[in-house]
N, C-alpha and C positions, 0 to 999 in steps of 0.2 A: 711628482709622484717617482715613490723610490722604484731602482732596477733590481731586477734580483736574477738570480743566475739561470733560471728555468727558463726566461723570457729572453736573456741573452744568446742560448742556447738555440732558441724556436728560430729566432733573427736570424743569425746564425746556420743554422741548416737552410731556411729561405734564401739567404744571400747566396750560399753555396751555390744551390741551385739556378738560382738565376743568373750568376756570372756565367756558370757554364750552359745555361741556354744561350746567353748573348754570344759565346765563344763560337757555339755550333753553328748557331744561325748565320752568325759573319762570315762563316766557312760552305757557306750552300752556295753550288757553283752558278745558279741564277745572279748571285750579288758579288760574282766573279769577275764582273767588266771593269768595278772601279770603287777602292775604298771607301772613297766617300759616301757610297749607297749603302755601305755595311752599316755603317754608324747614322746615318739616316731612317735607314728600315728599322734599326734598333729604337733609337727614339721616337718615331711612330706608334710602333706598335705596342712600346711600352705606355703610352699616353692613352691608346687604345685600351689596352690592359689594365691600367689605373683607373681608368674612370668608369670603367665596369665592373672591375672588381670591388674597389672603393665603395662604388653605390650600391651593389649589391649586397655588402656586409653591413653597411650602414641600413639600409632597408628592413634588413631581415634581423637588426640587433644581434649579429654574431659574435661568440664570445671575443675579448682581446685576444686570445693566443691564435685566433685563424688570421685577424687582421695584422699581428706582429709576424704569421709566418708570411703569409701571402703578399700584402701590402710591403710593409717595411723591409721584411727580408727577399724575398722573390725579388719584388719588382724594384727595389732599393738596389739589390744586387744586377739586376738586368740591365738598367738605366736608371740614374739619378735625374735625367731629365723630367722623367714622367713624374717624380716627387715635387721636383721644381713645378712642373705644370699644374700637378696637384694643389698646392701651395697655393697659386695667385687663384685659383679657379676659386677656393676656398673663402681667400680672401674677396674676392669678387662676391660672391653668394652674402658676403655677411656685409655687403655692402660698404666696403672698404675700398674704394675703387683707386683712389689716390694713394693711400698705402700697397695694392696689387700694383700699380705702375712702378713707383717707388722700389717694392721687393724686384720688380722683374728688369727694369733699369740697371739698379744697384748691381743686381747679380750679374748682367750682361757685361755693364762696364768695370764691375769689379773683377771678372773673370778674365778678360781681357788686359786690363792692369795687372793684376796678379800673374799673368802668362808671362806677358813683356818682362817683367821683376824678374821673374824665374829665369827668360833665357838672359837676362842682361845679368845677373848673379852666376849662372853657369857659366856664359862665356867669360866671367871673369877668370875660372876656376879650367877652362879651354887646355890640354896639355900640347 
C-alpha cells in the first residue's frame, strides 16, 4: 500500500494529540503517588480506547482517514502498548494462536533483551 503525504499528515496530527494527551494524563494529581501508575494508567486506558475505537470504526466501515487519525495516530501516539494489544488480538481472532503467542513472547523478550543491550552500550560510553 503506497504512503502519501496526506495520510502522513493525518497520522502526525493524531500522534501529536495522543502524545500530548499522554503527557497531560501522566500529570494528573491523582496519579502523583508513584510514577509507575502513570504508565500503567496510560497502557490500560489506551487498550480500552483502541479496542473500542477500532471496533466501532471497523463495524461502521469508516473511512481510512478516520482510522489513521484515531487509531494509528492518536492511540499510537498515546501508547504503543495499545497497538501491540490490538495486533495480538487480531492474530487471535484470525485463529493464529501460535503466531499471536510468538508475537507477544517475542515482543516481550525481545524488548527486554534490546533494553539490556542498549543499557550495556550506554554504559560503555559512560563518562
